[in-house]
C-alpha positions in Angstrom: 0.1 -0.7 50.0 0.0 -0.7 46.2 -1.9 1.9 44.3 -3.9 1.1 41.2 -2.9 2.9 38.1 -5.4 5.3 36.8 -6.6 4.7 33.2 -4.6 6.8 30.8 -6.3 8.7 27.9 -6.3 7.2 24.4 -4.2 10.1 23.2 -1.4 9.4 25.8 -1.6 5.7 24.9 -1.2 6.4 21.2 1.6 8.9 21.7 3.5 6.4 23.9 3.0 3.5 21.4 4.1 5.8 18.5 7.2 6.7 20.5 7.9 3.1 21.3 7.5 2.2 17.6 9.9 5.0 16.6 12.4 4.0 19.3 12.4 0.4 17.9 12.8 1.7 14.3 15.8 3.8 15.4 17.4 0.9 17.2 16.9 -1.3 14.1 18.5 1.3 11.8 21.4 1.7 14.3 22.0 -2.0 14.2 21.8 -2.3 10.4 24.0 0.7 9.8 26.5 -0.5 12.4 26.8 -3.9 10.7 27.2 -2.3 7.2 30.6 -1.2 5.8 29.3 2.3 4.9 31.0 5.3 6.3 28.9 8.3 7.4 30.1 10.1 4.4 29.0 7.3 2.0 25.7 7.1 3.7 25.1 10.8 3.3 26.2 10.6 -0.3 23.8 7.7 -1.0 20.8 8.7 1.3 21.2 12.5 1.8 21.5 14.1 5.2 20.0 12.3 8.2 17.1 14.9 8.1 16.6 14.2 4.4 16.7 10.5 5.0 14.1 10.8 7.8 11.8 12.9 5.7 12.1 10.4 2.8 11.2 7.5 5.1 8.2 9.4 6.5 7.0 10.4 3.0 7.0 6.7 2.1 4.2 5.9 4.5 0.8 5.5 2.7 -1.4 8.5 3.0 -4.7 8.3 4.9 -7.9 9.1 3.1 -11.6 9.0 3.7 -11.5 5.8 1.6 -9.3 4.1 4.2 -12.3 2.4 5.7 -13.2 0.9 2.3 -10.0 0.4 0.3 -7.3 1.0 2.9 -4.4 3.4 2.7 -3.2 4.7 -0.7 0.2 5.8 -2.1 0.8 9.0 -4.1 2.5 8.9 -7.5 5.7 10.0 -5.9 5.5 7.2 -3.4 4.9 4.6 -6.2 7.9 6.1 -8.1 9.9 5.4 -4.9 8.6 1.8 -4.8 9.4 1.0 -8.4 12.3 3.4 -8.9 10.6 4.6 -12.0 9.4 7.8 -13.6 5.9 9.3 -13.8 5.8 8.0 -17.4 6.6 4.5 -16.4 3.9 4.6 -13.7 1.4 5.9 -16.3 2.4 3.2 -18.7 1.7 0.5 -16.1 -1.7 2.0 -15.5 -2.5 2.0 -19.3 -1.3 -1.6 -19.6 -3.6 -2.5 -16.6 -0.7 -3.8 -14.5 -1.3 -1.2 -11.8 -4.5 0.2 -10.3 -4.8 4.0 -10.2 -7.6 5.9 -8.6 -8.3 9.5 -9.3 -9.6 11.6 -6.4 -12.4 14.2 -6.7 -9.7 16.9 -6.6 -7.9 15.2 -9.6 -5.0 13.6 -7.7 -3.8 10.2 -8.6 -3.6 7.6 -5.8 -2.7 3.9 -5.8 -4.3 1.5 -3.2 -1.5 0.0 -1.0 -3.3 -3.4 -1.0 -2.0 -4.0 -4.6 1.7 -4.0 -3.5 3.8 -6.8 -2.2 7.1 -5.3 -1.4 8.4 -3.6 -4.5 6.1 -5.6 -6.8 2.4 -5.5 -7.8 0.6 -8.4 -6.2 0.7 -11.5 -8.5 -2.4 -12.2 -10.4 -3.8 -8.7 -10.0 -3.0 -7.5 -13.5 -5.1 -10.3 -15.0 -8.1 -9.1 -13.0 -7.4 -5.5 -14.0 -7.3 -6.5 -17.7 -10.6 -8.5 -17.4 -12.4 -5.5 -15.8 -11.2 -2.7 -18.1 -14.0 -0.5 -19.2 -16.6 -2.6 -17.3 -16.6 -0.7 -14.0 -15.0 2.4 -12.5 -11.7 1.9 -10.7 -13.1 3.0 -7.3 -15.8 0.4 -7.5 -13.3 -2.2 -8.6 -11.0 -1.3 -5.7 -13.8 -1.7 -3.2 -14.8 -5.0 -4.8 -11.3 -6.3 -4.6 -11.1 -5.8 -0.8 -14.7 -6.8 0.0 -15.3 -10.3 1.2 -16.7 -12.4 -1.6 -19.2 -15.1 -0.7 -17.8 -17.5 -3.2 -14.3 -17.2 -1.7 -14.9 -16.7 2.0 -12.4 -13.8 1.8 -11.5 -10.9 -0.5 -10.0 -11.3 -3.9 -6.9 -9.5 -2.6 -6.6 -12.0 0.3 -6.8 -14.9 -2.1 -4.2 -13.4 -4.4 -1.9 -12.7 -1.4 -2.3 -16.3 -0.1 -2.2 -18.4 -3.3 -1.8 -16.1 -6.3 -4.1 -16.1 -9.3 -6.5 -19.0 -9.4 -9.2 -20.1 -11.8 -11.7 -19.5 -8.9 -10.7 -15.8 -8.8 -10.7 -15.5 -12.6 -14.2 -17.1 -12.8 -15.5 -14.8 -10.0 -14.1 -11.8 -11.9 -15.8 -12.8 -15.1 -19.1 -13.3 -13.2 -18.7 -9.8 -11.7 -18.0 -8.2 -15.0 -21.1 -9.9 -16.5 -23.2 -8.4 -13.6 -21.6 -5.0 -14.0 -22.3 -4.9 -17.8 -26.0 -5.5 -17.5 
């Protein structure tokens, strides 16, 4: 006689799936390192100790925030430095040139919406939108507008940029939004 499994709690399910995810990540790293020509000493010289490397990897995960429901996860300045390999000054310069969207939290921390990154680059076409909207709307409102479904597009501006890059349709929509915001 077979016995039915009793439903497991959500917590146990999440723990198991997190453990499964971690196991798969470790297997992948083992395969990649095994196929490389690096010695353990060279790896440690390049990446630090295994503990330091693990901590570095974990710190690169976008931080959760109350805004996750609206704009999704965000990166800290340190994480963006890791993405670009640049200094705080270079990140600040990108923000000033409107090639990177920075949000300032109520406790005066700078965060960067993860939606604007594609690998180690800023999503193509986003800087044009950031330049059009400068001084017209606060950046939190802009971030929420970028990820909200736009009736004229049938998806969000970010989704359109991710799928097809900058388009005249997105630029026109942005100019129309700026016109509404400036009233």
